[in-house]
C-alpha positions in Angstrom: 0.0 0.0 0.0 2.8 2.5 0.9 4.6 1.8 -2.4 1.5 2.6 -4.5 1.0 5.8 -2.6 4.6 6.8 -3.1 4.3 6.2 -6.9 0.9 8.1 -7.2 1.9 11.1 -5.0 4.2 12.7 -7.6 1.6 12.2 -10.3 -1.2 13.7 -8.2 1.0 16.7 -7.2 2.0 17.3 -10.9 -1.7 17.2 -12.0 -2.7 19.6 -9.3 0.1 22.0 -10.1 -0.8 22.0 -13.8 -4.5 22.6 -13.2 -3.6 25.5 -10.8 -1.3 27.2 -13.2 -3.9 27.5 -16.0 -5.8 30.7 -16.1 -9.3 31.1 -17.4 -9.5 32.7 -20.8 -10.8 36.3 -20.9 -13.9 36.6 -23.2 -15.8 39.7 -24.1 -19.3 39.3 -25.5 -20.6 42.9 -25.8 -19.5 46.5 -25.9 -21.7 49.4 -25.1 -21.9 51.7 -26.9 -20.7 50.0 -30.1 -19.4 53.3 -31.4 -17.8 56.5 -30.1 -15.1 59.1 -30.6 -11.8 59.7 -29.0 -12.1 60.0 -25.2 -15.5 58.3 -25.0 -15.9 55.5 -22.5 -16.8 52.0 -23.7 -17.9 49.2 -21.4 -17.0 45.7 -22.5 -18.8 42.8 -20.7 -18.0 39.1 -20.6 -16.2 36.8 -18.3 -12.8 36.4 -16.7 -12.0 40.1 -17.2 -10.6 40.7 -13.7 -7.2 42.3 -13.0 -5.7 38.9 -12.4 -6.6 37.8 -15.9 -6.4 41.0 -18.1 -3.4 43.4 -18.0 -4.3 45.7 -20.8 -7.0 46.5 -23.4 -6.2 47.6 -27.0 -8.2 48.6 -30.1 -6.6 47.1 -33.2 -7.1 46.9 -37.0 -5.0 43.8 -37.1 -1.8 45.8 -37.9 -1.8 48.8 -35.5 -2.6 48.3 -31.8 -3.7 51.3 -29.7 -3.5 50.9 -25.9 -6.7 52.0 -24.1 -6.8 53.6 -20.7 -8.7 51.2 -18.4 -11.0 53.1 -15.9 -12.6 50.2 -14.0 -12.2 46.4 -14.1 -14.2 43.6 -12.6 -14.6 39.9 -13.4 -17.5 40.7 -15.8 -16.7 44.2 -17.2 -14.0 46.6 -18.2 -14.5 50.3 -18.8 -12.0 51.9 -21.1 -11.5 55.1 -23.1 -11.1 55.3 -26.8 -7.6 56.6 -27.4 -7.0 60.0 -28.9 -5.1 58.5 -31.9 -7.9 56.1 -32.8 -8.5 56.4 -36.6 -11.8 58.0 -37.4 -14.3 56.2 -39.5 -12.9 52.7 -38.8 -14.3 49.7 -37.0 -11.6 48.3 -34.7 -11.5 45.0 -32.9 -11.0 44.9 -29.1 -7.9 42.9 -28.0 -6.6 42.0 -24.5 -3.2 41.2 -23.1 -3.5 38.5 -20.4 -1.4 38.5 -17.2 1.1 36.0 -16.1 4.3 34.5 -17.2 2.8 33.3 -20.5 0.9 36.5 -21.3 -0.9 36.5 -24.6 -2.6 39.0 -26.9 -6.1 37.7 -27.6 -8.4 39.4 -30.1 -12.0 39.5 -28.8 -15.2 38.9 -30.9 -16.4 42.5 -30.3 -15.7 45.7 -32.3 -15.9 49.4 -31.8 -16.7 51.9 -34.6 -14.7 55.2 -34.3 -17.0 58.1 -35.2 -15.7 60.9 -37.3 -15.5 64.2 -35.4 -16.9 67.3 -37.0 
């Protein structure tokens, strides 16, 4: 009995460490409003959006990434400002940078239209 426990213990510890190290994937499902101009506040809602999971929010056209100022952040919502340099008349995708040692940029399935200013 003791030998089988000694063989299984390292396997159980490794499995527990692997499961603990994985972070839940941030996912945005809506933005409100869906359009705005530079300086306007957008609220993105979804899941796993807390500070422990999301380090930064960007607006991107797939080539150019614009960092957004985050104003508030909870597990289900992030409030951020449209950057001053956001290109007018374009529809930009929201992207997040995850936290942790293996941080990743993840494009979200939500977009924000940048209004033209008069």
